[in-house]
DRENPA-3360 file (N, C-alpha, C; in nm, 2 decimals, always signed):
BEGIN
1 = XXXXXXXX = +5.60/-4.42/+0.63/+5.64/-4.33/+0.74/+5.69/-4.19/+0.71 ~ +5.78/-4.21/+0.60/+5.85/-4.08/+0.55/+5.72/-3.98/+0.50 ~ +5.64/-4.04/+0.43/+5.53/-3.96/+0.37/+5.45/-3.90/+0.49 ~ +5.42/-3.98/+0.57/+5.34/-3.93/+0.70/+5.40/-3.80/+0.77 ~ +5.53/-3.81/+0.76/+5.61/-3.71/+0.83/+5.62/-3.59/+0.73 ~ +5.64/-3.61/+0.62/+5.64/-3.49/+0.51/+5.49/-3.44/+0.52 ~ +5.39/-3.50/+0.53/+5.26/-3.43/+0.52/+5.24/-3.36/+0.65 ~ +5.29/-3.41/+0.78/+5.28/-3.34/+0.92/+5.35/-3.21/+0.89;
9 = XXXXXXXX = +5.47/-3.22/+0.84/+5.54/-3.08/+0.83/+5.48/-2.99/+0.73 ~ +5.44/-3.03/+0.63/+5.36/-2.96/+0.53/+5.23/-2.87/+0.61 ~ +5.18/-2.97/+0.67/+5.05/-2.88/+0.73/+5.09/-2.79/+0.84 ~ +5.20/-2.84/+0.93/+5.26/-2.75/+1.01/+5.28/-2.62/+0.96 ~ +5.35/-2.62/+0.85/+5.40/-2.52/+0.77/+5.31/-2.41/+0.72 ~ +5.21/-2.48/+0.68/+5.08/-2.41/+0.64/+4.99/-2.34/+0.75 ~ +4.99/-2.41/+0.85/+4.92/-2.35/+0.95/+5.00/-2.24/+1.03 ~ +5.13/-2.24/+1.01/+5.23/-2.13/+1.05/+5.21/-2.02/+0.97;
17 = XXXXXXXX = +5.20/-2.03/+0.87/+5.19/-1.91/+0.75/+5.05/-1.83/+0.75 ~ +4.97/-1.93/+0.78/+4.83/-1.87/+0.80/+4.83/-1.79/+0.94 ~ +4.89/-1.83/+1.04/+4.90/-1.75/+1.17/+4.97/-1.62/+1.16 ~ +5.08/-1.63/+1.09/+5.16/-1.51/+1.06/+5.10/-1.41/+1.00 ~ +5.03/-1.46/+0.89/+4.94/-1.37/+0.78/+4.83/-1.29/+0.87 ~ +4.76/-1.38/+0.97/+4.67/-1.31/+1.05/+4.73/-1.21/+1.14 ~ +4.83/-1.24/+1.23/+4.89/-1.15/+1.29/+4.93/-1.01/+1.22 ~ +4.98/-1.03/+1.11/+5.01/-0.92/+1.03/+4.91/-0.81/+0.99;
25 = XXXXXXXX = +4.79/-0.87/+0.96/+4.68/-0.80/+0.91/+4.60/-0.77/+1.01 ~ +4.61/-0.80/+1.12/+4.52/-0.77/+1.27/+4.61/-0.66/+1.33 ~ +4.74/-0.64/+1.30/+4.82/-0.51/+1.37/+4.84/-0.40/+1.28 ~ +4.85/-0.27/+1.36/+4.89/-0.15/+1.28/+4.98/-0.09/+1.35 ~ +5.09/-0.01/+1.26/+5.18/+0.08/+1.32/+5.12/+0.23/+1.34 ~ +5.17/+0.29/+1.42/+5.13/+0.44/+1.42/+5.25/+0.50/+1.47 ~ +5.27/+0.62/+1.42/+5.38/+0.73/+1.47/+5.31/+0.83/+1.52 ~ +5.35/+0.85/+1.64/+5.30/+0.98/+1.74/+5.40/+1.07/+1.76;
33 = XXXXXXXX = +5.38/+1.18/+1.71/+5.46/+1.30/+1.76/+5.41/+1.38/+1.86 ~ +5.48/+1.35/+1.99/+5.44/+1.42/+2.12/+5.52/+1.55/+2.13 ~ +5.47/+1.68/+2.07/+5.52/+1.79/+2.04/+5.52/+1.86/+2.17 ~ +5.64/+1.92/+2.23/+5.63/+2.00/+2.36/+5.56/+2.14/+2.33 ~ +5.48/+2.17/+2.43/+5.41/+2.27/+2.41/+5.51/+2.40/+2.47 ~ +5.56/+2.47/+2.36/+5.67/+2.57/+2.40/+5.64/+2.68/+2.49 ~ +5.51/+2.70/+2.55/+5.49/+2.77/+2.66/+5.52/+2.73/+2.80 ~ +5.55/+2.61/+2.80/+5.60/+2.53/+2.92/+5.75/+2.47/+2.92;
41 = XXXXXXXX = +5.82/+2.50/+3.02/+5.93/+2.42/+3.05/+5.91/+2.30/+3.08 ~ +6.04/+2.24/+3.09/+6.04/+2.08/+3.10/+5.98/+2.04/+3.25 ~ +6.00/+2.15/+3.36/+5.92/+2.10/+3.48/+5.77/+2.10/+3.46 ~ +5.73/+2.21/+3.41/+5.60/+2.22/+3.38/+5.56/+2.12/+3.30 ~ +5.59/+2.07/+3.21/+5.55/+1.94/+3.11/+5.55/+1.81/+3.19 ~ +5.66/+1.80/+3.26/+5.65/+1.67/+3.36/+5.56/+1.66/+3.47 ~ +5.52/+1.80/+3.54/+5.41/+1.82/+3.63/+5.30/+1.76/+3.56 ~ +5.27/+1.82/+3.44/+5.14/+1.80/+3.38/+5.12/+1.66/+3.35;
49 = XXXXXXXX = +5.23/+1.60/+3.29/+5.22/+1.45/+3.27/+5.19/+1.37/+3.39 ~ +5.27/+1.40/+3.51/+5.25/+1.33/+3.63/+5.09/+1.35/+3.67 ~ +5.04/+1.46/+3.66/+4.92/+1.51/+3.70/+4.81/+1.40/+3.63 ~ +4.83/+1.40/+3.49/+4.73/+1.32/+3.40/+4.77/+1.18/+3.41 ~ +4.89/+1.12/+3.49/+4.92/+0.98/+3.52/+4.96/+0.93/+3.37 ~ +5.01/+1.00/+3.29/+5.06/+0.98/+3.15/+5.14/+0.85/+3.18 ~ +5.26/+0.85/+3.24/+5.34/+0.73/+3.23/+5.29/+0.58/+3.29 ~ +5.17/+0.60/+3.35/+5.09/+0.49/+3.41/+5.02/+0.43/+3.29;
57 = XXXXXXXX = +4.98/+0.51/+3.20/+4.88/+0.44/+3.10/+4.96/+0.44/+2.95 ~ +5.06/+0.52/+2.93/+5.14/+0.51/+2.80/+5.26/+0.49/+2.81 ~ +5.31/+0.37/+2.73/+5.24/+0.30/+2.63/+5.12/+0.19/+2.68 ~ +5.03/+0.20/+2.61/+4.92/+0.07/+2.66/+4.99/-0.03/+2.67 ~ +4.94/-0.14/+2.75/+5.00/-0.27/+2.78/+4.97/-0.36/+2.65 ~ +4.89/-0.33/+2.57/+4.86/-0.43/+2.44/+4.96/-0.37/+2.34 ~ +5.01/-0.26/+2.35/+5.08/-0.20/+2.23/+5.25/-0.24/+2.26 ~ +5.33/-0.27/+2.17/+5.48/-0.29/+2.16/+5.53/-0.16/+2.11;
65 = XXXXXXXX = +5.63/-0.12/+2.17/+5.69/+0.00/+2.13/+5.80/-0.04/+2.03 ~ +5.78/+0.02/+1.93/+5.87/-0.02/+1.81/+6.00/+0.08/+1.83 ~ +5.97/+0.21/+1.84/+6.08/+0.31/+1.85/+6.04/+0.41/+1.94 ~ +6.11/+0.48/+2.01/+6.08/+0.61/+2.09/+6.21/+0.70/+2.11 ~ +6.20/+0.81/+2.04/+6.31/+0.88/+2.01/+6.27/+1.05/+2.05 ~ +6.38/+1.11/+2.12/+6.36/+1.26/+2.12/+6.41/+1.31/+2.00 ~ +6.32/+1.41/+1.95/+6.36/+1.49/+1.81/+6.38/+1.63/+1.90 ~ +6.52/+1.68/+1.91/+6.52/+1.81/+1.97/+6.47/+1.91/+1.89;
73 = XXXXXXXX = +6.39/+2.01/+1.96/+6.33/+2.11/+1.89/+6.19/+2.08/+1.86 ~ +6.15/+1.96/+1.88/+6.01/+1.91/+1.85/+5.96/+1.83/+1.96 ~ +6.01/+1.74/+2.02/+5.97/+1.67/+2.14/+5.99/+1.52/+2.10 ~ +5.91/+1.43/+2.14/+5.92/+1.28/+2.13/+5.83/+1.22/+2.03 ~ +5.90/+1.11/+1.95/+5.85/+1.04/+1.87/+5.84/+0.90/+1.88 ~ +5.71/+0.85/+1.89/+5.69/+0.71/+1.95/+5.62/+0.64/+1.84 ~ +5.68/+0.53/+1.78/+5.61/+0.46/+1.71/+5.56/+0.32/+1.78 ~ +5.43/+0.29/+1.76/+5.36/+0.18/+1.84/+5.31/+0.08/+1.74;
81 = XXXXXXXX = +5.31/-0.05/+1.77/+5.24/-0.15/+1.68/+5.14/-0.21/+1.79 ~ +5.02/-0.25/+1.75/+4.91/-0.30/+1.83/+4.81/-0.34/+1.74 ~ +4.72/-0.43/+1.81/+4.58/-0.45/+1.74/+4.50/-0.34/+1.68 ~ +4.45/-0.37/+1.53/+4.39/-0.25/+1.48/+4.26/-0.22/+1.55 ~ +4.19/-0.32/+1.61/+4.08/-0.29/+1.71/+4.10/-0.21/+1.82 ~ +4.23/-0.18/+1.86/+4.28/-0.09/+1.99/+4.30/+0.05/+1.94 ~ +4.27/+0.08/+1.81/+4.30/+0.22/+1.78/+4.26/+0.33/+1.86 ~ +4.11/+0.31/+1.90/+4.05/+0.39/+1.98/+4.11/+0.42/+2.13;
89 = XXXXXXXX = +4.14/+0.28/+2.17/+4.20/+0.32/+2.32/+4.34/+0.38/+2.30 ~ +4.43/+0.36/+2.21/+4.55/+0.44/+2.19/+4.52/+0.60/+2.19 ~ +4.42/+0.63/+2.11/+4.38/+0.76/+2.09/+4.33/+0.82/+2.25 ~ +4.26/+0.74/+2.31/+4.19/+0.80/+2.43/+4.31/+0.79/+2.53 ~ +4.41/+0.71/+2.54/+4.52/+0.72/+2.62/+4.58/+0.84/+2.60 ~ +4.61/+0.88/+2.48/+4.71/+1.00/+2.47/+4.60/+1.13/+2.48 ~ +4.47/+1.13/+2.45/+4.40/+1.24/+2.51/+4.39/+1.27/+2.66 ~ +4.38/+1.14/+2.72/+4.39/+1.18/+2.86/+4.51/+1.15/+2.95;
97 = XXXXXXXX = +4.62/+1.14/+2.86/+4.74/+1.13/+2.95/+4.83/+1.26/+2.90 ~ +4.85/+1.30/+2.76/+4.95/+1.36/+2.72/+4.90/+1.52/+2.68 ~ +4.77/+1.52/+2.65/+4.70/+1.65/+2.62/+4.73/+1.75/+2.77 ~ +4.77/+1.88/+2.71/+4.82/+1.98/+2.85/+4.96/+1.97/+2.84 ~ +5.02/+1.87/+2.81/+5.18/+1.87/+2.81/+5.24/+1.87/+2.65 ~ +5.15/+1.79/+2.57/+5.20/+1.78/+2.42/+5.10/+1.82/+2.34 ~ +5.13/+1.87/+2.22/+5.03/+1.85/+2.11/+5.07/+1.74/+2.04 ~ +4.97/+1.66/+1.99/+5.00/+1.53/+1.94/+4.96/+1.54/+1.79;
105 = XXXXXXXX = +5.04/+1.44/+1.70/+4.99/+1.43/+1.57/+5.04/+1.26/+1.54 ~ +4.94/+1.21/+1.47/+4.96/+1.06/+1.44/+4.98/+1.03/+1.28 ~ +5.04/+0.95/+1.25/+5.07/+0.92/+1.12/+5.07/+0.76/+1.11 ~ +4.97/+0.70/+1.03/+5.00/+0.54/+1.02/+5.13/+0.51/+0.93 ~ +5.18/+0.40/+0.99/+5.33/+0.39/+0.95/+5.34/+0.22/+0.92 ~ +5.43/+0.19/+0.81/+5.45/+0.06/+0.79/+5.60/+0.07/+0.76 ~ +5.66/-0.06/+0.78/+5.81/-0.10/+0.76/+5.84/-0.11/+0.60 ~ +5.93/-0.01/+0.55/+5.96/+0.00/+0.44/+6.08/-0.10/+0.40;
113 = XXXXXXXX = +6.18/-0.07/+0.52/+6.29/-0.14/+0.52/+6.29/-0.32/+0.41 ~ +6.21/-0.39/+0.43/+6.22/-0.48/+0.36/+6.21/-0.47/+0.21 ~ +6.11/-0.37/+0.17/+6.10/-0.35/+0.04/+6.22/-0.28/-0.02 ~ +6.27/-0.18/+0.06/+6.39/-0.11/+0.02/+6.51/-0.21/-0.02 ~ +6.51/-0.30/+0.08/+6.64/-0.42/+0.09/+6.61/-0.49/-0.05 ~ +6.50/-0.54/-0.07/+6.47/-0.63/-0.18/+6.50/-0.55/-0.30 ~ +6.47/-0.42/-0.31/+6.49/-0.36/-0.43/+6.65/-0.35/-0.46 ~ +6.73/-0.31/-0.35/+6.87/-0.32/-0.37/+6.93/-0.45/-0.42;
121 = XXXXX = +6.87/-0.55/-0.35/+6.93/-0.68/-0.40/+6.89/-0.71/-0.54 ~ +6.77/-0.65/-0.60/+6.73/-0.66/-0.73/+6.82/-0.59/-0.83 ~ +6.87/-0.47/-0.78/+6.95/-0.39/-0.86/+7.10/-0.46/-0.89 ~ +7.16/-0.54/-0.77/+7.26/-0.59/-0.76/+7.27/-0.71/-0.84 ~ +7.16/-0.77/-0.89/+7.16/-0.92/-0.97/+7.19/-0.87/-1.13;
% end
């Protein structure tokens, strides 16, 4: 009985690891700079976003917001995580919703923190 239980636990752990690996390789992160168009004041920017229905379409429902900051003097910086197959949809959402209010820049992004943390632990050993 003990061997059967251990075998079931091993199978469960193997399947869980594979599921996590698939999720990680299927998703991407992208950091988006929504740069204020300096020829517009905040009221004009918000009016354009409302006219474009930006807040209804962004962020897309399939995306998870990792972070969203205001960078003074630049605009907003948003990092999204989503399935790689949805990259075109994210692009279209921004083209249809943000353009005219923001200039946009996109940067592929990954989480470096675990790498840095491991390197710090290795230095301390």
